[in-house]
Each structure stands twice: as C-alpha cells, then as structure tokens.
C-alpha positions as CSV (number, residue, x, y, z in Angstrom):
1,M,-72.7,46.3,31.1
2,N,-70.2,43.5,30.7
3,K,-72.4,41.2,32.7
4,W,-75.4,42.0,30.5
5,G,-73.4,41.7,27.3
6,N,-72.0,38.3,28.4
7,M,-75.4,37.0,29.2
8,M,-76.7,38.1,25.8
9,L,-73.7,36.5,24.1
10,G,-74.3,33.3,26.1
11,N,-77.9,33.2,24.8
12,C,-76.7,33.6,21.2
13,E,-74.2,30.7,21.8
14,T,-77.0,28.5,23.1
15,I,-79.3,29.4,20.2
16,S,-76.5,28.7,17.7
17,K,-76.3,25.1,19.1
18,M,-80.0,24.7,19.0
19,A,-80.2,25.9,15.4
20,A,-77.5,23.5,14.3
21,L,-79.2,20.6,15.9
22,G,-82.5,21.6,14.4
23,M,-80.9,21.6,11.0
24,G,-79.4,18.2,11.5
25,L,-75.8,19.6,11.7
26,D,-73.1,19.1,14.3
27,E,-74.0,21.0,17.5
28,N,-70.9,23.2,17.4
29,I,-70.9,24.1,13.7
30,F,-72.0,27.7,14.3
31,Y,-70.8,28.0,17.9
32,D,-67.2,27.2,16.9
33,R,-67.3,29.9,14.2
34,M,-68.5,32.5,16.8
35,Q,-65.5,32.0,19.1
36,L,-63.1,34.9,19.0
37,G,-65.5,36.8,16.8
38,N,-66.0,40.5,16.9
39,H,-69.1,40.9,19.1
40,L,-70.5,44.4,19.6
41,L,-72.7,45.5,22.5
42,A,-74.6,48.6,21.4
43,P,-75.6,51.4,21.6
44,T,-72.9,51.6,19.0
45,G,-70.2,52.3,21.6
46,S,-71.5,55.8,22.1
47,D,-70.5,58.1,24.9
48,L,-73.9,59.1,26.3
49,R,-72.4,62.1,28.1
50,K,-71.6,63.8,24.8
51,Y,-75.1,63.8,23.3
52,D,-78.5,65.5,24.0
53,L,-81.6,63.6,25.0
54,G,-83.3,62.3,21.9
55,T,-80.2,61.8,19.8
56,I,-80.4,58.8,17.4
57,F,-77.4,56.5,17.7
58,A,-78.3,53.7,15.3
59,G,-80.4,55.0,12.4
60,Y,-81.5,52.8,9.5
61,H,-79.0,50.0,9.1
62,Y,-78.5,46.4,8.3
63,D,-77.2,43.9,10.8
64,L,-74.6,41.9,9.0
65,N,-73.9,39.5,11.8
66,F,-74.7,35.9,12.2
67,M,-77.2,36.8,14.9
68,T,-78.6,39.9,16.5
69,I,-80.1,40.0,19.9
70,H,-82.1,42.9,21.5
71,G,-83.6,43.6,24.8
72,K,-86.7,45.7,25.2
73,S,-86.1,49.4,24.5
74,P,-87.9,52.3,26.2
75,F,-87.8,54.0,22.8
76,P,-89.7,53.3,19.6
77,G,-88.1,52.7,16.3
78,L,-87.0,49.0,16.0
79,Y,-88.4,47.6,12.8
80,I,-87.9,44.5,10.7
81,W,-88.6,43.9,7.0
82,T,-90.0,40.6,5.9
83,R,-88.7,38.8,2.8
84,D,-91.6,40.2,0.9
85,G,-90.6,43.7,1.8
86,K,-93.3,44.4,4.5
87,K,-92.1,46.7,7.3
88,S,-93.2,45.6,10.8
89,T,-92.7,47.1,14.2
90,V,-90.8,44.9,16.7
91,K,-92.5,44.6,20.1
92,V,-90.4,42.9,22.8
93,P,-92.5,41.7,25.8
94,D,-91.3,42.6,29.3
95,G,-88.5,40.3,30.5
96,C,-87.8,38.9,27.0
97,L,-85.1,39.2,24.4
98,I,-85.6,39.2,20.6
99,L,-83.2,37.3,18.4
C-alpha cells in the first residue's frame, strides 16, 4: 500500500510542476507547498476486517485538498459536479488514474 501511495503522490508532485509551468509560474510554486503536507491514502484509513461487504466508507463529501487522485474502483459511485451544477459519473479507463 505504501508503494502505491508513494507512486500516486509522485504523480501529483509531477502534475503540480506541470500545472505551474503551464500557468507561467515557477516550477516549484505548488510542489514546495505540498512538501510535509498531510497526504491521505484512502479508503479513509478504514480497517476492512471490521465491516461487512457493501459498507460505504466515503459517502458524499468534498475533497478540500489541492489535488485528488483516484485509481479505477471496482465499485460504482464516484461522481463529480461541474461548475454549472451538473452531476456526472466518473469513468476511469483501465490502467489510468484520474486527477
């Protein structure tokens, strides 16, 4: 799990540098602020031995972080809301991450 989490965090760090350059900012403007930050690898730190199959671990919520990254889930229920309030199902292709 640590290996997977570190790879996901590494992707976010790379994207933070790409975003900064794309905005005409110093490459490390976002990256530097991510260092020593509180990074959470879900599913919400849950002990899967304590819950029955089908238990919802992360119901409706907002991600308040600078970036959120997800791998493909075998379960439905990941949605985004556009700026105009339209709800849309998130579909992550095999072998991909969504940021």
